[in-house]
N, C-alpha and C positions, 0 to 999 in steps of 0.2 A: 504494500500500500504506500503510495507516494504522498509525502507531506509537502504541501505547497501553500504559498500565500495567495490571497485573493487580490492580485495586483501587487505592486510594490509601493513602499512608502506609506504614509499615514492615511487614515480615512478608508479603510478596507471594509467592504460590505458584501455579504452574500445574500442574494435574494432567492428564496426557495419557491419555485413556481413561476411559470412563464405564461400564465393567463394574462388578461388585460390588467389586472391589479398588480401583479409582479412586474410586468413590463413597464407600467406607468411609474412604479416605485423606482425601478432602475433608471429610467429616463430622468426623473427628477433628481435622483442622487448624482448622476453624472453632470447634470446642469450645475450642481452645487460643488463640483470638484472632487467627489468621492471616487474611489476605485471600486468597480463593481463586477461581480461574477453572478450570473443568473444560472441556476441549475433546475432542470425540468426533467421529470421522470419519463414523460412520453417522448415520441420522436418528432414532435412539432411544437411550435408556440401557438398560443391563442385560446386554449381552454375551450369554452363554449362558443367561441366565435370561429366558425369553420367555413372557408370558401370551398366550393365544389363545382361540379358540373352535371348536367343531365342532357342527353341527346345533343351534346356539343355546346350547350348553353351554360354560361356561368351563373351560378346561383349561390345563395347562402344555405348551408346545411345546419346552421345553428341560429343564433339571434340574427335578426335582419335589420334592426334599426336601433337608434338611441334617442333618449329624450333630449330635445334641443332647448327646452326651457331651463335646463341646468347647463352651466357653461363648460363643465370639465371635459366631456367627450368631444364636443365640437372643437374646443381649444386644443386638445391633444392631437386631433386629426390635422389641424392646421399646422401645429408645431412640427409634425413629421412629414410635411410636404403634400398633404392630401386636401388642401383647401379647394382646389379646382374640382375635386371628385365629390365634394359634399353635395347632396341632392335631397330635397324633401320628397315625400310620396307624391306621385302624380295625382292621386285622389285620396281624400281623407273620408270619403263617404263609405260607411260600412253598414252592415245589417246585423240583426240578431234573429236566429232561426228558432222560433218559439211558438207554441200553440199552433203548430201545423203550417206555418208560413214564414217566409223571410220578411222581416219588418224593419223599417229604418231605425238605425241606432239612435236612441234619444239624445238630445242635447240638454244642457242645463243641469248637469249632475256632477257630483264628485265621487269618482269610482263607483258609479251606479246609484249613489244616494241623491235623491232629487231635492231641489229647493222648493218645488211645488208639485202637486199631484199632476198637473197638466203636462209637466215635462215627460212623464212616462205614458201618456195617452197613446194607445195603439199597441203597447207592449204588455201592459197589465190589463186584467179584467176590470169591469166596472166595480166589482167588490174590492179588488186590490187598490184601485184609485181612491175609493171611498175610505179605505183603511188609512191611507196616507193622511187624509184630512183630519183624522182624529189626533194626530201628533200635537196640535196646538192645545188640545184639551187635557192631555195626559199630565200627571205630575212628573216632576223632574226624575230622570234616571241617572243615578250616580255611576260614573265610569270608573271611579277609584284609581288605583295605580295602573290598571290596564283592564281590558275587556275584549272578548271576541267580537270581531266585526259583525258577524252574522247575528249573534245573540243580541247585541245592542240595537242594530238596525231593525231587526224583527220586532223587538219590544216596542220601538217607537213607531215604526211604519208598517209592520206586518211582514210575514214571511215571504209573500209574493215578490216584494221588492228585492229581497235577498236572493231568492231562488231563481228569478228570471233575469236579473241584471247584475247585482253585486257579485254573485257567485261566478258567472262566466267571465266578468272583467278581472276579478282577482285570480281566477283560475288561469287566465292568460299570462299573468305575471309570475305566480308562484306554483302553479299546478297543485294548489292546495285546496283546503276545505274552508269556506268562509266562516263556518261555525267554530273553527279552531284558530283561525288566523288572528293575530294581535292587531287591534285597532291602533294602538300606540306605535307599533313598529311599521305596520303596512300602510296606514293612512294617517300619519302624524298630525297633519294640519286639521283633520276632522276630529281627532282626539282632543287637541288643544281647544278647538271651538266648542266641543261638547262639554268641556269642563266648566264653561262660563255661561252656556245658554241652556234654558229649560227645554226649548224646542229644537229638535234635530233639523227640521227644515229651515228654521231661522239661522242655525249655525251654518248650514250649507250656503244660504244666501249671503251671509257675512263673508265666507271664503270667496265666493264669486265676486262680491263687491270689492274685496281687497285686490283680487286679480285684475279686475277692470281698472281700479285706480292705479295699479302698477303699469298699466298700458303696455303689457307685453304684446309684442307683435311678432310676426314671422311664424314659421311652422312649429308645431308642437314636437314633432319627431323629425329625425334626419337620418338619411342613409348615405351610402357611398356608391358611386358608380363602380361596378365590379363586385359589390357586396360589402357589407359591414365586416365580413371576415377578412378583408384586405387590411384592416386597421392593425391587428397585431404584427403581421410581418413588416409593415412600415415602421412601427415603433421599434421592432427588433433591429431593423436596419439602422435606425437612428441611434440606438444603443451601441451597436458595433462601431458606427462611424465616430462615436465619441470615445472609443477605446474600451467599451464594456465587453465582457466575455459572456456568451450564452452557450451553455452546455446542455444539449438535449440528450434523451436516452440516459439520463444520469439521476437515478433515484437517490434520495438521501436516506440513509439508514439510521443515522444517529446525530443528535445535536447536543453538544456538551460545552459547558462553561468551564474555562480553565482557571487556575489559581491566580493568574495575573489579570483576570477580568475580561479576557478576550474569549473568542468562541472557536470551537472545532466543529466543522461540518463534515461528517464522514459519508462519503459516497462509495460506490463499489470499487473504484480504481484509485481514488486519491482522497486526501484529507485537506480541506481548505481551512486556513486560519483567517479570522476576520475580527475587526473591532466591533462589528454589529451584524445582526441578522434580521431580515424581514421575512416572515413566514406568510406566504400568499398562496396557500393551497386549501382545498376543501377541508371541512371540519374533521372528518375521520383521520385524514393524513396529518393534519396539524396536531391532533390529539396524540398520535403516535410519536411525533417529533418532540413534543413538549413533555412527554411523560416523565422523563428522567429529571429534568431541571425545574419544571413547573407542573407538578402532578395535579394540583387543584385546578389549574386552567385546563389541563388535559381532560380531567373528568367532566368539566363543564362542556368542553368541545365534543366529547364522545356522546353527550346527550342530545346534540342537535340532529334532528331527523331530516331525511331527504326524500324527495319525490322523484320518480322516474317518468320519462315520457319518450315518445317517438315522433319524428317528423316524417311524413310520407310526401315525397315530391313527385309530381306527375307531369309529364309533357305530352301535349296533344297536338295533332295537326290543326292549325287554326281554322282551316276550311271545314273541319268536322265538328266544330264546337260553337256553342252559343251560351253565354253566361249572363246572368243579371248584371246590371251596372254596379259599380262600386269596387272597393278594394278587398271584399271578402265578408265573412260573417263569423259571429260567435255563437256558441251552442250551450244553453243552460243544461246542466246535468239532470235537472228535474224532468226534462222532456224525454229522457231515456235513450238518447242517441249515443253512438260510440265515439265519434270525433268530438272534440271540444271547440274546434275552430277550423276555418279554412281561409287561406290568403290567396287571392288571385294575383300572383306575382307579376304577371305581364300587364295587369291593369294598375297595380299599386306602384310599380317602379318603372319609370320611363326608360331607363337604360336597358332593362330586360326586354321591353317591347321593341326598342330601337335595334338591339343587336340580334333579335330573333323574330323577324317579321312573319315567318311561316309557322311559328310555334306559339302555343298558348301554354304557359307554365303556371301551375298552382301547387299549393301544398296544404296538407291537413296536419293537425296535431292530435295526438292520441295519448291519453294517460294522465290521471290525476293521482293525488296522494291516496294510497291504499288500493289502487286499481291494479292488482297483480295479474288477474286472469287475462285481460285483454293484451297486456304487454308480454305475456307468455306465448302469444301466437307467433308463428313464423312470419317472415317478411311478406310472403304471398297472402297470408291471412290478413295482415294489416292493410295491404293494398286493397283487398277485396272489401273489407268493411268501410274503408274510405270511399271507394267507388260507389258502394251502396248508398252511403249517406249523402254523397254529392248528388247522386241521381235523385234521391228523395227531396233534397233541398232545392236543387237548381234545374233538374231535368237533364243534366249532362249524362249522356248514355254512350258516348263514343269510347272507343278503345284507345288507351294511351299508347304512344309510340315508345315510351320509356318510363320506368318508375324507379324510385330509389328510396330506401328506408334508412333513416339515420336514428339510431337509438342513443338516448342520453340517460344511461342508467345512473340513478342517484345524482341527477343533474341539478336539482333545484333545492337549496336548503329551505326548510320550513320555519316560519316565524310564528309560533304559537303564542298564546297569552303568556306574558312574562319574559318574552324574548329579550327585551331591552335590559332587564335586570340580569339575565344570564350574560349578555354581552358586557355589561358593566363589571360583573364579577371576573370574567375572563381577563379584561383589561387591567383590573386591579391586581390580579395575580401576576400577569405578565410584566407589569410595571415594576415589580420588585426585582427584576433582573435587568439592570442597565444594558442597553445595546440590543434589546430584543423588542420587536413589534410584530403585530399581526394585522392582516388586512385581507379583503376579498368579500365575496358574496355572503359568507355566513354571518356577517356582522350588521351592516348598516344599510342594506339594500342590494338587490340582485341586479339592478340595471348597470349599464356601462358607466354613466357619470358617477353613480354612487360608489362603484368599485374604484374608480380613479381617485375620487375625493378621499376615500379611505386610505389609498396608497400614499397620497400626499401627506395625510395626517400621520401615517406611520413614519414617513421620512422625517417629519418635524420632531417626532417623539424621540428618535434615536440620535438626533443631531448633537446632543450634549456630550456624547461619548466618542465622537469622531474627531480626533485630533487633526489639525491641519485642514479642516473643512469649514472655513468661516461662513457665517451667514445662513447656516442651515435653517435656523428658526426665525430668520428675519422676515419671512413672508408666509406666515402661517395660513393654512386654509381654514375655512369654517368647519365647525364640528360636523363630521360626515353624517351623524345621526339625524341632523335636521332634514336630510333629503331622502331618508329611507322610504320605501314604498312607492317609488316612481312607477 
């Protein structure tokens, strides 16, 4: 086993994990003058951001967009030379497949929670709309330190709001169960408003009024020509151009703190010595790495559950297909369908349409927390159920020219009630070890900007122990927890 430094001279940092959080941490560290080695167990960078192809067409096989109303993701893309590739969706008009029909996605809500009953007309039954109106008459519902989104919204507005709109919207982000997901972690702005308002609809209207006063303009989401999966390789190239080292196919087996306060990062072939370590891997892997030096943090990390899902990408001859207008649709689980959403990629992304004029490309997503039976089917079975549901929803009965199934086993961390407190305990335990920080999707949000913000915060935390790297904490980022739940 070869003992090596992570670079030469002061300010040596090892980043464990080359997903977008780890790459963003490495990029920020190099900007501040640190010497950086990134180690990644798999054979590629990017984590859940994965570019691919189907029928010769470039597509995303993982996440396909990032929130543009938070600055971190768009800013990083610009910093690594992708400014000209940034592109918003060609259409933001989506539908919800519920009660036997594709219905226009309502406007005027916060993660499915409406400010008025009228906002959900057409999606809810008359009884469901009437139940929303009762919110103003009900006594205050205390949210305490945290509460499940579904339980709180159902108590105020009725289960139909949760089952037909909140659930599919949250499911699209977390692949979770609205009746388990934390309001404080997943929809923090709604949690804060609910603490001071007796009425939930009034709280929603206050959030909407603040957003209007902020005069946010421009698209809500942003993609990249060639796919959002092109972002990690671009960041990796920028890291290498600044002198950083990225080692793929290099799992870390052990992380140990030495008697002189530095760190030994043990991989299969070498031992890296560093002044600081940023752990940017999923919770189970982080638990394994921290077990020796931070056992209490490791125990908390081991308790974070994950949901699995699969994406089914289908390519059709354009001449054979006819789809409804819009970018796609969501599916409430209460309606008993198998797929939970479909994206009409050729409609949603202008670059996909421009580059493939003879093809129509779309994808479905399958799998929510606890749905093991459906994800146990083989690829052909997932394609079959996707085609069945697409036919029922849209009338699409053509035979695809190509299909591709991408499985994300344990891909999305779950944020149940009390998640914020668990994260606080993890950080408290980790903070006892100078030169150690954690970041990534298990903590403050699963979206790209939230992961990048968490990476920047991790860099600021370890700055004090990096000799010869001035100014690491001169430009602190906001608390990443403010943006969870995007």
